[in-house]
C-alpha positions in Angstrom: 18.1 3.1 15.2 15.4 0.5 15.0 14.0 0.1 12.2 10.4 1.0 11.3 7.5 0.7 9.0 4.2 2.7 8.2 2.2 0.0 8.7 -0.4 1.1 5.7 -1.9 -0.9 3.0 -2.9 1.5 0.2 -6.0 0.0 -0.2 -6.9 0.9 3.5 -5.0 2.6 5.8 -4.2 6.6 5.8 -2.8 8.2 8.2 -4.3 11.4 9.6 -2.7 13.9 12.2 -3.5 14.2 16.3 -1.9 14.2 19.5 -2.6 11.7 22.0 -0.6 10.6 25.0 2.1 7.8 25.5 3.0 4.7 23.6 2.3 2.6 27.0 -1.6 3.2 27.0 -2.0 1.1 24.0 -1.9 -2.5 23.2 -3.4 -4.1 20.2 -1.4 -7.1 20.4 -1.4 -8.7 24.2 -4.3 -10.8 23.9 -3.5 -11.8 19.8 -3.2 -15.6 19.3 -1.1 -17.2 16.4 -1.8 -20.7 14.9 0.9 -22.0 11.8 -0.8 -24.6 10.4 0.9 -27.4 9.0 0.7 -26.4 5.1 2.1 -23.3 6.0 -1.0 -20.7 6.7 -0.4 -18.3 9.2 -4.0 -17.3 11.6 -4.0 -14.5 14.2 -7.1 -14.2 16.2 -7.7 -11.4 18.3 -11.3 -11.3 20.1 -12.9 -7.9 20.7 -16.4 -8.1 21.9 -16.8 -4.3 21.6 -18.1 -4.4 18.4 -20.7 -7.0 16.9 -18.3 -7.3 13.7 -15.7 -10.0 13.1 -13.3 -8.5 10.2 -11.0 -11.0 8.3 -7.8 -9.9 6.7 -6.4 -12.2 4.1 -2.7 -11.1 2.8 -0.2 -12.3 0.3 3.2 -11.8 -0.4 2.3 -11.6 -3.6 1.7 -8.0 -5.3 1.6 -6.6 -9.1 5.7 -6.1 -8.5 5.9 -9.9 -9.2 4.1 -9.6 -12.4 5.5 -11.7 -15.0 7.4 -10.2 -17.9 4.9 -9.1 -20.3 1.8 -9.6 -18.6 2.0 -6.8 -16.1 -1.3 -6.1 -14.5 -1.7 -10.2 -14.2 -2.0 -9.5 -10.2 -4.4 -6.7 -10.5 -7.0 -8.6 -13.2 -6.8 -11.9 -11.1 -8.2 -10.2 -8.0 -10.9 -8.2 -10.0 -11.8 -11.6 -11.0 -12.2 -13.1 -8.1 -16.0 -12.1 -7.7 -16.2 -13.3 -11.4 -17.5 -17.2 -10.4 -16.3 -20.2 -9.1 -17.6 -24.3 -10.2 -20.2 -23.9 -7.9 -21.6 -20.7 -8.1 -22.0 -18.0 -10.7 -20.5 -14.1 -10.4 -24.3 -13.1 -9.6 -24.8 -15.9 -6.9 -22.0 -14.7 -5.0 -22.8 -11.2 -4.9 -26.3 -12.3 -4.3 -25.1 -14.6 -1.5 -22.9 -11.7 0.4 -25.3 -9.4 0.4 -28.0 -11.2 2.1 -25.8 -12.4 4.7 -24.8 -8.3 4.9 -21.2 -9.1 4.4 -18.7 -6.6 3.1 -16.1 -8.7 0.9 -13.4 -6.9 -1.5 -10.2 -8.5 -3.4 -7.5 -6.2 -4.3 -4.0 -5.8 -5.1 -1.0 -3.5 -4.6 2.6 -3.5 -5.6 3.9 -5.6 -2.9 0.8 -7.3 -1.4 -2.4 -8.9 -2.2 -5.6 -8.7 0.0 -9.1 -10.0 0.8 -11.1 -8.1 3.3 -14.0 -9.6 4.9 -16.1 -8.4 7.4 -19.5 -9.9 8.6 -21.7 -10.0 11.8 -21.0 -13.2 14.1 -24.0 -14.9 12.6 -23.0 -14.4 8.8 -19.4 -15.2 9.3 -19.4 -19.0 9.0 -21.4 -19.1 6.0 -19.4 -15.7 4.7 -16.1 -18.2 5.0 -17.7 -20.7 3.0 -18.3 -18.5 0.3 -14.7 -17.2 0.6 -13.3 -20.1 0.8 -15.1 -21.3 -2.8 -13.5 -18.7 -4.3 -10.4 -19.5 -3.3 -10.5 -23.1 -3.7 -12.6 -23.3 -7.0 -12.7 -20.3 -8.9 -13.7 -20.6 -12.6 -12.8 -17.4 -14.4 -15.5 -17.5 -17.1 -14.1 -16.2 -20.4 -17.1 -13.9 -20.8 -16.8 -12.5 -17.0 -12.6 -12.3 -17.7 -13.1 -10.2 -20.8 -15.4 -7.5 -19.2 -12.9 -7.1 -16.3 -10.1 -6.9 -18.9 -12.3 -4.1 -20.8 -13.3 -2.3 -17.2 -9.1 -2.3 -16.5 -8.0 -1.1 -19.4 -10.6 1.7 -19.2 -9.3 2.6 -15.9 -5.9 2.3 -16.9 -6.0 4.7 -19.6 -8.5 7.3 -17.7 -5.7 7.9 -15.2 -3.6 9.2 -18.2 -6.6 11.5 -19.4 -6.0 13.7 -15.9 -2.6 15.7 -15.9 -2.1 15.0 -12.0 -1.9 11.5 -12.7 -0.1 11.8 -15.7 2.8 13.6 -14.1 2.6 10.7 -11.3 3.2 8.1 -13.7 5.6 10.1 -15.6 7.8 10.3 -12.7 7.6 6.7 -11.8 8.7 5.6 -15.5 11.8 8.2 -15.1 12.7 7.1 -11.8 12.6 3.6 -11.6 13.6 2.9 -15.6 13.4 -1.0 -15.7 11.9 -1.7 -12.4 8.6 -3.2 -12.0 7.6 -0.1 -9.7 7.7 1.8 -12.8 4.0 0.5 -13.1 1.3 1.2 -11.3 -0.8 -2.0 -9.8 -2.8 -1.9 -12.8 0.3 -2.8 -14.8 0.4 -1.8 -18.5 -1.9 -1.5 -21.1 0.4 -4.2 -23.0 0.4 -6.8 -20.1 -3.8 -6.1 -19.7 -4.0 -7.3 -23.5 -2.0 -10.3 -23.3 -2.9 -11.8 -20.3 -5.5 -14.7 -20.8 -8.0 -16.3 -18.6 -5.5 -19.3 -18.4 -2.9 -17.0 -17.2 -5.2 -15.8 -14.4 -6.3 -18.9 -13.5 -2.5 -20.4 -13.1 -1.6 -16.7 -11.4 -4.5 -17.3 -8.6 -2.6 -20.5 -7.6 0.6 -18.3 -7.5 -1.2 -15.4 -5.0 -2.7 -18.1 -3.3 -0.2 -20.3 -2.2 -0.6 -21.5 1.7 3.0 -20.3 2.8 2.6 -17.1 1.7 -0.7 -16.4 3.5 -1.6 -14.5 6.7 -5.1 -14.7 8.0 -6.0 -12.2 10.9 -9.1 -12.2 12.2 -10.3 -9.8 15.1 -13.7 -9.0 16.5 -16.5 -10.4 18.6 -16.0 -14.5 18.6 -14.7 -17.1 20.9 -11.4 -18.2 19.9 -11.8 -22.0 21.2 -15.0 -21.9 18.9 -13.8 -20.4 15.6 -10.2 -21.6 15.8 -11.0 -25.0 14.5 -13.4 -23.7 11.8 -10.4 -21.5 10.6 -7.7 -24.4 10.8 -10.3 -26.9 9.0 -10.8 -24.3 6.0 -7.7 -23.2 5.5 -5.4 -26.0 6.4 -7.0 -27.8 3.7 -5.6 -25.2 1.2 -2.3 -26.9 -1.0 0.2 -25.4 -3.0 -1.0 -26.3 -6.7 0.7 -23.3 -8.5 2.1 -25.3 -11.9 5.2 -22.9 -12.3 3.9 -20.7 -15.2 3.5 -18.0 -15.8 7.0 -17.4 -14.2 7.2 -14.6 -11.4 9.0 -11.5 -12.2 12.7 -12.4 -10.7 13.8 -9.7 -8.1 15.5 -7.3 -9.8 18.3 -5.0 -8.4 17.9 -1.3 -8.9 20.5 1.5 -8.5 19.4 4.8 -7.8 19.9 7.9 -10.3 23.4 9.4 -9.7 22.6 12.3 -11.8 20.0 15.2 -12.3 17.0 14.0 -14.4 14.6 15.7 -16.2 11.6 15.0 -18.4 9.0 18.1 -20.0 6.0 16.8 -21.4 3.6 19.5 -23.5 0.1 19.1 -23.0 -2.8 21.6 -23.7 -3.3 22.4 -20.2 -4.4 25.6 -18.5 -1.6 25.1 -15.4 1.7 23.2 -15.0 2.1 20.2 -13.1 5.4 19.2 -11.7 7.0 16.1 -9.1 10.4 16.4 -7.7 11.4 13.4 -6.5 14.5 11.7 -4.3 15.4 8.3 -3.7 14.6 7.2 -0.2 14.4 3.9 1.8 12.6 1.2 1.6 9.7 0.7 4.1 11.6 -1.2 6.3 14.6 0.4 6.1 16.8 1.5 9.0 16.3 4.8 7.7 12.5 4.8 7.5 11.6 7.1 10.5 13.9 9.5 9.7 12.4 9.7 6.2 8.6 9.5 7.5 9.6 12.5 10.1 11.1 14.5 7.2 8.1 14.1 4.8 5.8 15.0 7.7 7.6 18.2 8.0 8.3 19.1 4.5 4.8 18.5 2.5 2.1 16.8 4.7 -0.7 19.0 5.8 -1.4 22.5 5.5 1.2 23.4 8.1 3.9 22.0 5.9 7.2 23.6 5.1 5.7 23.3 1.3 2.5 25.0 1.7 3.6 27.7 4.1 6.6 28.6 1.8 5.2 28.2 -1.6 1.7 28.5 -1.4 0.7 31.1 1.4 3.5 33.2 1.5 4.8 33.6 -1.8 1.6 32.3 -3.8 3.7 30.0 -6.4 1.1 26.9 -6.3 -2.2 26.0 -6.4 -1.2 23.0 -4.5 1.7 21.4 -3.3 2.2 18.5 -0.9 4.9 15.8 -0.4 4.8 11.8 -0.4 7.0 9.2 1.1 6.2 6.2 -0.6 5.1 2.7 1.0 7.8 0.1 -0.8 9.1 -2.7 0.2 11.7 -2.0 -1.9 13.4 1.2 -3.4 11.3 3.9 -2.4 11.0 7.4 -3.2 10.0 10.9 -1.7 8.7 13.1 -4.0 6.9 16.8 -4.3 4.0 17.5 -6.3 3.2 21.0 -7.0 0.5 22.8 -9.6 1.0 26.3 -10.6 0.7 28.9 -13.3 3.1 27.9 -15.9 5.1 31.4 -15.7 6.0 30.2 -11.9 7.7 27.1 -12.4 11.1 27.9 -12.3 10.6 29.9 -8.9 8.7 27.4 -7.8 11.1 24.8 -8.3 13.6 26.8 -6.6 12.1 27.1 -3.6 11.1 23.3 -3.5 14.7 22.2 -4.1 15.6 24.9 -1.5 13.2 23.4 1.3 14.2 19.9 0.4 18.2 20.7 1.0 17.3 22.5 4.4 17.2 19.4 6.2 20.6 18.1 5.0 22.0 21.5 6.1 19.5 22.2 9.4 17.9 18.8 10.3 15.3 19.4 12.7 15.2 20.5 16.6 14.3 17.7 19.2 11.2 19.9 19.6 9.8 19.4 15.7 10.7 15.6 16.0 8.5 15.4 19.1 5.7 17.4 17.7 5.5 15.1 14.6 5.5 11.9 16.6 2.8 13.2 18.7 1.2 13.6 15.0 1.8 9.9 13.9 1.1 9.0 17.4 -2.5 9.8 17.8 -3.2 9.2 14.0 -2.0 5.6 14.5 -4.3 5.1 17.3 -7.6 7.0 15.9 -7.0 5.1 12.6 -6.7 1.3 14.5 -9.4 1.6 16.3 -11.8 -0.9 13.9 -11.8 -4.7 13.7 -10.9 -4.5 9.8 -8.0 -1.9 10.6 -6.6 -4.1 13.2 -6.5 -7.1 11.1 -4.9 -5.8 8.3 -2.3 -4.0 10.7 -1.4 -7.5 12.1 -1.6 -9.3 9.2 1.1 -6.9 7.6 3.6 -7.1 10.4 3.1 -10.7 10.6 3.7 -11.1 6.6 6.7 -8.9 6.3 8.3 -11.1 8.8 8.6 -8.5 12.0 6.2 -10.4 14.1 2.3 -9.0 15.1 4.0 -8.1 17.9 5.8 -5.2 16.7 2.6 -3.5 15.8 2.9 -2.1 19.8 6.4 -1.1 19.3 5.5 0.7 15.9 4.2 3.8 18.3 7.8 4.5 20.2 10.0 4.4 17.0 9.3 8.2 15.6 10.1 9.4 19.4 13.4 7.7 18.8 14.5 9.9 15.9 17.1 12.6 16.5 18.4 15.2 15.0 21.3 13.6 13.8 19.1 11.0 12.3 17.4 13.3 10.1 20.8 15.3 8.9 22.4 12.1 8.3 19.1 10.7 6.0 18.8 13.8 4.1 22.4 13.9 3.3 22.4 10.3 2.0 19.0 10.3 -0.2 18.8 13.9 -1.0 21.8 14.0 -3.8 20.0 13.9 -7.3 16.7 14.7 -7.8 14.0 13.3 -10.9 11.8 16.3 -12.5 8.8 15.6 -14.2 6.9 18.6 -16.2 3.5 18.9 -18.0 3.4 22.3 -19.1 1.5 24.3 -22.1 
């Protein structure tokens, strides 16, 4: 089977459901032009005059999983401070300039990527690009703004644990991943957020935006012959100035749990919240298409097995779903369930039963084709905008598949066989990790 990836950024793209015709009806990449600059920056350009917007997605291969040990959350803080000011503009100046041009710009971080996303009208694109380059080349990280963003980040991080739903999910990550950095959310840790300094962020900015780590995809209403020299000039002048500190976290080998594990947390809640998760292939793994199909049938939407069997037929849950997590490293498929505390044992039994059905029964070709139709339609509909297409192209190029791979994506789910489903389930659904919050 060919390798596949759910081409999403958690910050941007979410697949919905719909059916549509064959993959041959769509080509996103046919008119893309690729240019690799001398400093390593990769440019992808696609003209799309149908919408009078130019979207730019700048992605780098530096995410929160690379945060230095003891400074978990540094990537998040660095990205938050990208709009805090430069040596030529204050933070307020940046905001006013962008708003006066009608430009939308955001900087964000996920586990495996960092990104800057910009949308502008054609007339505003070049002045907007100049502002963006100022942020990349001349960030000031003013002390007062850095401390304000640290305070905000800590408040957001701590507020996550106030909700039992978030607490049980983060508890699962901690138990499942152990010492691996995927145990943290992109917010990092409270200790890491407190320990990071503005000097750390200023140097880490240089790590994130090393030219050879960057892919810049531009999609919209422009003429390539006119805009390419501008992009070559702006991004071509970037240099690698990372001083080597703080030291990025080294790649860490992860061994999936070889036994069932359970953590029970007692909190004064009216309901019980339970996550049960299993190992799953990394997003680019050979078994990823089969696992994505399994997840769709198991717990995506109101027609899924978990929703039908546990909530509708038996009334054992207020809500129930499953999720296959996007990771370039070790991943998981987990189920989430909220129920009455008296129903926990019976609900757990049925969750485990539905998961094991895949190893014992697999799926029919008809069911696999149904899921493929869902994902095909969702993919096409989701990627109608210039911004979503630019992000999609950048992700595919950044991870090494090449931007052309985007058009191949539509065929991958159709190539999943019943044997693939059974083999993946038998391989990964051996030992589970459970975290339960209950009164």
